[in-house]
Steps between C-alpha positions, in 0.01 A plus 500: 500500500660810657668772296844385617424137403380606155813711440716204606305273258544740207870546577550122494315466167691786336826334604390185312397708197837676490672160465277370220677419170416684179407176327178327391322287755205443726446663842279392791352711781427347844273616780573493876424124507749443217218408262547599135249777426628611158710359216633716219744490210735759358755569228697688765435380855651800677314757291166322520497421874629843603206662314264365769676705767505838326327780690296600192317163474135609483312173447303418811520123448877518451535698823299233682726227359817685604361546852473119532853412376741377769756317288612462136662213314593467134619256236730606217444338157661535159223663300175688544320197356637284783390766751149491361489119511627501859249765606217298345599178677544672839162674477330167428693330780451755781188691384624826659238735641593804292563330166239470230278198555462260209137395484377228268126549503423132456650172382477495123457166320776328306505214251671180612654235275554201727808277521297182452562220248213645296495868610181691569444872433266699728456830684581531870561758773727271703865505396705194593783452254563138590177411318584665170587814306288812561431772244360832616356636717225646281348824631229477232319169548329526161839498326605192694189306397546611139846338504366186667217475246734517200729235657203271563372553148836430339651227717226338713709449817344258745285647781459193723686498833586131481862425587618346171822301467690361206454148631129545559445622142706209363297234682160656425425595861291805410176569315402799291267760653221716355747754356625236258150424374419868443836547325656728765775249574682266263534213752875491584411302817403195287752551220255656255741794475873424483710620793738686266209680333356604835836632622545692175164669558594589856830645378318725251250601772795606717627720216160667472500562876844659467366724225697336221198460275693606190735206545205262541333640185821460302538142620137415414533651152815302428334178617187571293704555184705185565189286543349646183815412302473146633136495381374452856219748443276404790782551750601821322137624528503437877825696534349779287203515737734548792700760309190703412366484857830614652550770236152635579583506871828682432327756279257587777763515772772681309489868596846616396732453206656155467835677465493554878639192669596424861433850636382608846276803546441678831277793590392665824171658607507658844315724743587636843485162674546216251697435181390241243771351279395308190723248324453371145727247333503467121635202314475466122266797484255351752433608856531180699524654845312784668519567871448795736635543851435779746727671749360679803706815547655580837737795438366683191720289276538626143367315196858447385600325825192279501534410133858388557385280788211361294725412206731295720210330680307404187798391290609274784149368553448410133866410436521738206818504293392779265783725387273797434265673745245758387427763768301828507789717627875510551580313820856612568631151567644217293475123488790311350433392143152662499384780270236741634274656238265796542300485174340810348316335210451174314424147619699531821308814596176307432623226732586754772156663468341156540699441818390838639139417412526167684646672807219758507237231458650299787494813719137564407402139577674509839331831581157362415566191708601713800199728461262203504643400836509858629246735333633799697824469307316584177338807656835623626657444159227700326530783753877503449454503123262797522736677738787455253290609202391824668816550712288524815669566835335193660293195409147603392326287763184715510369623165186712464312575180213747430222518241191717435159396367199709387255542214499855368594619847208333678546266796873579496707266716861390540676198644835409647634143502792387714747224410738369763788275392352495148168360629166681544425610857123534465439608859695817419301592185320838516199657323456874458196708408614810313388800707658817359499443124208581269485333160735250333844626614725200557806705593318703765334184635836325526649799677219503757521126569879483534497800734227346716670160505844611617388784726304241694789252493727764651245603765440139604874421480435216256787360286544680168550302177841426354365569149190667354379389157269719293254318276577733214780685330700814559202720593387282789859465620546877508177554698612244760846661513349842570315362803775270632802724451373859476207497745579223751880513465529120491772299327308209344603365156230530232462283189238481229352227281405637159269334245506496121219604265341156550484561876768238567778568747820533303755696705626583846588865570719637777668824602433867431488564217358146460724264304421165343637206703611199297282205600406194295124467472521121547705523821368401844554853632293653220220252573497601868489870411211448261328296772526804731358720226213260422421467870471875565286539187271214609470642851411850375245373246338274760454790744369729225241241396379458858462874541317530169267211585423647839404833343284323237311317774446814709131584553334830594355314797856480640492879545190496727607544863341231717452247221742207509586230246232261632220756462634606162503142371146440634363803313675407177379140520138613555476801267775404249644848435587833664245675269213293640619561855506873431142490366360273775264639769540460875262207518695298243834578663366415847393155383855426391722658767268622776367847572808650668745429219228559238468853633875561460499372141179683407626830643838462325343464156228764564713766670519703181120526487489611866768761434300630201188542720 
């Protein structure tokens, strides 16, 4: 598009904007092919749409959207609620490119009560309303089966898939199945259970599925007392059994006060890309619906905008008629006849906290599922988390960590391990023999090693790390800083992992002066950091042990010029010790290794005597 064409496009759009009414409604943006690319809603159409064309718009994604707009249409409605409903329906109808994308992670199961002569009750993921009434969906499958179990225990609905008819039952067409013999079905197919009794059970099961357990309990109690007054104690005992079973189920499932009735609760948990909106419905003090949806963000939408959209979507989906909605924040919009509550304490605040907890758990589960399919996603997340914790200028893709090892200053060594994308890169590990430090001086040893490491990296034009971690506290960090910043004039972030008096890593340090960085010790990031620390410690100890073992195995024969390992081993095998070799005469040595090499060995051990003569 040329500059002149773009100016003509913007002029046309601004003309449309200037004519927009100052009323609530929904607006639609079209691209050059007259395809809807964005649907929005507004209290004031003119004010809202004109904001997209202000010169001071600084959101990159919004600028991209505006660059694609070639036409605008709008629909005026009576209220903001109607605008929100219209926006929701248009988004679902046209699925515009720049609107948030509603993503249901999977098909959740529901409970079906069929429309048959003798209805069945079962779980299913296929919704076809001509077959029956569906309750759900249930995002927590365990809760669904708990409801099904209590219904089966109380009412014994039939499980067979036989197509039963009134006429067939009347003429004895059917036979009882195994469920009847094991007392899981009362035999309505052969008239063992009256039709009216079966339908009464199904009716009460429907009430339980709706969440009206209090009403069912009240009805059972009244029937139990009536039967007792009529001296029908066996029947009253059976009703009491049902009452006690249902009351126990209610007690376990009731998480809020029974004073809360017919209330919706919504919460939102979001990050840069996705928002998760959780919905809880409470009836008679019992949560009988819990569901979470996710919206994929396209234009940096605010939590308030997404929560409004989620409320409309979920209330429509579950056909909620609640007159009160509990939310975590003021939303700045109204629904006719609905009260919005932002609780600060009490039972409603407990309910809101539970909704937030469910939303966070759903987000965590989705994240884990994605990371199983794409392990690199987890590594990127951990790098981003560490970057945010330390306020690093870029992702810490390459992390290097140093450690020293010696015993009273002897066999002093150091090691450097390299992690790339939060995974060990063993081909890049380095060992160092300490060359300039005498005695056990960890700080001086660290200074030597860091200087050698990065001087060489610079000379060989090798990539420098994005983060250096010191296996120690403030002292080690300061030594590394002196080399990196003062001597080499490099700008590499430095962190430290400090240990407690039990030698257990307990804090992450960063900055100068070093400050404690808040990090949960049971978090994934903390586990990765301790893995880096354990790895550098293992690598240093392993090298130190090899060096120590090599020195312990060193023989004086190794210092004799002209005597190799094979000759050395032959002498030791024959004469057993260096002392005996030293004391042996030429004849003995010649028998073992020949006269030429025997002369070298004999002269080496007897040179002091020759010098004395």
